[in-house]
C-alpha positions as CSV (number, residue, x, y, z in Angstrom):
1,M,5.0,6.7,28.8
2,A,6.8,8.7,26.0
3,H,5.0,11.6,24.9
4,P,6.2,13.7,21.9
5,S,8.8,16.7,22.6
6,G,10.2,19.2,20.6
7,D,7.9,18.0,17.9
8,I,8.9,19.3,14.8
9,G,5.6,18.6,13.1
10,V,4.5,16.6,10.0
11,D,5.5,19.5,7.4
12,G,9.0,19.9,9.3
13,F,9.6,16.2,9.2
14,A,8.7,16.1,5.4
15,G,11.5,18.7,4.9
16,S,13.8,17.1,6.9
17,I,13.3,13.6,5.3
18,L,13.4,15.2,1.9
19,S,17.1,16.1,2.6
20,C,17.8,12.7,3.1
21,T,20.1,11.3,0.5
22,T,20.5,7.5,1.8
23,L,18.2,5.1,3.3
24,D,20.3,4.9,6.3
25,A,19.6,8.7,6.9
26,V,16.2,8.0,6.2
27,R,16.0,5.3,9.1
28,D,17.5,7.8,11.1
29,Q,15.4,10.5,10.9
30,F,12.3,8.3,11.1
31,Q,13.5,6.8,14.4
32,Q,14.3,10.4,15.6
33,E,10.8,11.3,15.5
34,V,9.0,7.9,16.6
35,V,11.0,7.5,19.7
36,R,9.0,10.5,20.7
37,H,5.9,8.2,21.0
38,G,7.8,5.5,22.8
39,F,8.9,3.3,20.0
40,V,12.8,2.6,19.9
41,S,13.0,0.5,16.9
42,S,11.7,0.5,13.4
43,A,11.7,-1.2,10.0
44,C,10.3,-0.5,6.6
45,R,9.8,-3.7,4.4
46,A,8.5,-3.8,0.7
47,F,7.3,-6.5,-1.4
48,V,7.5,-5.7,-5.0
49,P,6.1,-8.2,-7.6
50,G,8.1,-9.1,-10.6
51,A,7.9,-11.2,-13.3
52,G,10.3,-13.9,-11.4
53,G,8.2,-13.6,-8.2
54,V,7.9,-11.1,-5.3
55,D,11.1,-9.2,-4.5
56,H,11.6,-8.9,-0.7
57,R,13.2,-5.5,0.0
58,L,14.3,-4.3,3.6
59,L,14.3,-0.6,2.9
60,F,15.8,0.3,6.4
61,R,15.9,-1.1,9.8
62,N,16.7,-0.2,13.2
63,W,16.8,-3.2,15.4
64,P,19.2,-4.5,17.9
65,S,21.6,-6.3,16.0
66,D,21.2,-9.5,18.1
67,W,17.4,-9.4,17.5
68,A,18.1,-8.8,13.9
69,K,20.1,-11.7,13.7
70,L,17.5,-13.9,15.4
71,S,14.5,-12.6,13.4
72,D,16.7,-13.2,10.1
73,D,17.9,-16.5,11.2
74,K,14.4,-17.8,12.1
75,G,12.4,-15.9,9.5
76,F,10.3,-14.2,11.9
77,A,9.3,-11.6,9.1
78,A,7.4,-14.3,7.1
79,A,6.0,-16.0,10.3
80,S,4.8,-13.2,12.3
81,F,1.2,-12.7,12.9
82,V,1.7,-8.8,12.6
83,T,2.6,-9.4,8.6
84,V,-0.5,-11.7,8.2
85,E,-2.4,-9.0,10.1
86,A,-1.0,-6.1,7.8
87,R,-1.8,-7.9,4.5
88,R,-5.5,-8.3,5.9
89,R,-6.0,-4.6,7.0
90,L,-5.8,-1.3,5.6
91,T,-5.4,1.0,8.7
92,P,-2.5,1.3,11.1
93,F,-2.7,-1.2,14.1
94,T,-0.7,-2.2,17.2
95,W,0.7,-5.7,17.8
96,L,-1.4,-6.4,20.7
97,E,-4.8,-5.3,18.7
98,A,-3.7,-7.8,16.2
99,R,-2.8,-10.6,18.5
100,D,-6.1,-10.1,20.2
101,A,-8.0,-10.3,17.1
102,R,-6.6,-13.8,16.1
103,S,-5.8,-17.3,17.6
104,L,-2.3,-17.7,16.8
105,T,-0.5,-20.6,15.1
106,S,2.3,-22.4,16.6
107,A,4.6,-20.6,14.4
108,E,3.1,-17.2,15.2
109,Q,3.0,-18.1,18.9
110,E,6.4,-18.9,18.7
111,V,7.4,-15.4,17.2
112,W,5.3,-13.6,20.0
113,E,7.1,-15.7,22.6
114,S,10.7,-14.9,21.1
115,A,9.7,-11.4,20.9
116,L,8.4,-11.0,24.9
117,S,11.7,-12.5,26.0
118,F,13.9,-10.3,24.1
119,G,11.5,-7.5,25.9
120,W,9.3,-5.9,23.1
121,R,5.9,-5.6,24.1
122,N,3.7,-3.7,21.8
123,G,4.3,-2.2,18.4
124,F,2.6,-0.1,15.7
125,V,2.2,-1.1,12.1
126,L,1.5,1.0,8.9
127,P,0.2,-1.3,6.0
128,I,1.1,0.1,2.7
129,R,-0.4,-1.1,-0.6
130,G,0.6,0.3,-4.4
131,P,0.0,-0.7,-7.9
132,A,0.5,-4.2,-9.4
133,G,0.0,-5.8,-5.8
134,Y,2.9,-3.5,-4.2
135,F,2.7,-4.1,-0.5
136,A,4.9,-2.6,2.2
137,T,4.9,-2.3,6.1
138,V,6.3,0.3,8.4
139,S,6.6,-1.2,11.7
140,M,7.7,0.4,15.2
141,G,8.6,-1.5,18.3
142,S,8.1,-0.4,21.7
143,R,9.4,-2.0,25.2
144,E,6.3,-0.5,26.7
145,S,2.7,-2.3,26.3
146,V,0.7,0.9,26.8
147,L,1.5,3.5,24.3
148,D,-0.3,6.9,24.1
149,L,-2.1,6.4,20.7
150,R,-4.9,8.7,21.0
151,P,-6.2,9.2,17.5
152,E,-4.0,12.8,16.7
153,N,-0.9,10.7,17.8
154,R,-1.9,7.7,15.8
155,A,-2.4,10.3,12.6
156,R,1.0,11.9,13.0
157,L,2.8,8.4,13.3
158,Q,0.7,7.1,10.3
159,M,1.9,10.3,8.4
160,L,5.4,9.9,9.4
161,A,5.6,6.3,8.4
162,V,4.1,7.3,5.0
163,L,6.5,10.0,4.5
164,A,9.4,7.7,5.5
165,H,8.2,5.2,3.3
166,E,8.0,7.1,0.1
167,R,11.4,8.8,0.5
168,A,12.6,5.2,1.0
169,C,11.2,3.9,-2.0
170,I,12.5,7.1,-4.2
171,L,16.1,6.5,-3.1
172,A,15.7,2.7,-3.6
173,G,14.7,3.3,-6.8
174,L,11.1,1.9,-6.7
175,M,9.2,5.5,-7.3
176,S,10.2,8.3,-9.2
177,H,8.9,12.1,-9.4
178,D,7.9,11.4,-12.7
179,E,5.5,9.3,-11.7
180,L,3.8,11.8,-9.3
181,F,3.8,14.2,-12.5
182,E,2.0,12.0,-14.5
183,R,-0.6,11.6,-12.2
184,M,-1.3,15.2,-11.3
185,T,-1.8,18.1,-13.5
186,A,0.0,21.4,-13.4
187,R,-3.2,23.2,-12.2
188,E,-3.4,20.8,-9.2
189,I,0.1,21.3,-8.5
190,E,0.0,25.1,-8.5
191,C,-3.1,25.1,-6.5
192,L,-1.6,23.1,-3.8
193,R,1.4,25.2,-4.0
194,W,-0.7,28.0,-3.3
195,V,-2.3,26.3,-0.3
196,A,1.1,25.5,1.0
197,A,1.8,29.2,1.0
198,G,-1.1,29.7,3.2
199,K,-3.5,31.2,0.9
200,T,-7.5,29.9,0.8
201,D,-9.5,29.0,-1.9
202,P,-10.9,32.4,-2.5
203,E,-7.5,34.2,-2.4
204,I,-6.1,31.5,-4.9
205,G,-9.1,31.9,-7.1
206,E,-8.2,35.6,-7.1
207,I,-4.6,35.0,-8.1
208,L,-5.1,32.4,-10.7
209,S,-8.3,34.1,-12.1
210,I,-10.6,31.3,-11.4
211,S,-13.7,31.0,-9.0
212,A,-13.0,29.3,-5.4
213,T,-15.1,26.4,-6.2
214,T,-12.9,25.4,-9.0
215,V,-9.7,25.8,-7.0
216,K,-11.2,23.3,-4.4
217,F,-11.7,21.0,-7.6
218,H,-8.1,21.0,-8.3
219,V,-7.1,20.7,-4.6
220,D,-9.5,17.8,-3.7
221,G,-8.2,16.1,-7.4
222,A,-4.2,16.6,-6.2
223,R,-5.1,15.4,-2.5
224,A,-6.8,12.4,-4.1
225,K,-3.9,11.4,-6.3
226,L,-1.4,11.9,-3.6
227,G,-3.4,9.7,-1.2
228,A,-3.5,12.2,1.3
229,R,-7.0,12.5,4.0
230,T,-6.5,16.1,4.5
231,R,-4.9,19.2,2.6
232,A,-1.9,19.5,5.1
233,Q,-1.0,15.8,4.3
234,A,-1.2,16.8,0.4
235,V,1.2,19.4,1.4
236,A,3.6,17.3,3.4
237,R,3.7,15.0,0.3
238,L,4.3,17.9,-2.2
239,V,7.1,18.9,0.1
240,L,8.6,15.6,0.3
241,H,8.3,15.0,-3.5
242,G,10.4,18.4,-3.9
243,L,7.3,20.0,-5.7
244,Y,7.0,23.0,-3.7
């Protein structure tokens, strides 16, 4: 079982992923991190609604070429129970958790048996939802059935996947910095920047001549708009978008 080694931390990853200027670079940077957790393959798919229907975008993929060809030829992405479960869930899950939660259709069983024959044993998937019906998945595959997915590792993989997806969206033209600026106020960004600098709410309040309670209000507002559960996650996203 693989364990993280040489972990650069989520903040460090955010800085590294921000420096990526191509989708291939995002793919490689993401893979370099998730392999520490036992995942040897990964992919990010986006389903973007439009006037002409849903546009399926493969933002990045790091699969063996023969498996990628088999999957594409047989349409495994659409037929997989993993994709179905991702649309039903809000939180990350493993392939085995999804398989055990449902009775597989014949098409889903074919995908699963093909995956097993190829050597895949388990995986980890993060469903992502956005405005106007936007949907995406970040999937990681492993040849190990038992993975070290204690809560802190799940949380780290979730943040890595979110940051990789967001950078890929920016590079693919699906998201812009302007959208983020429109959602956040100048004061929210200012307060969060001071959080990133290591300042406490009372210290930030003294710097900005506002109360610590008001600082917390702005930081919580920024965190909510960034879709982050913690301040650390919010700071990581601020770095990712080049706002710090």
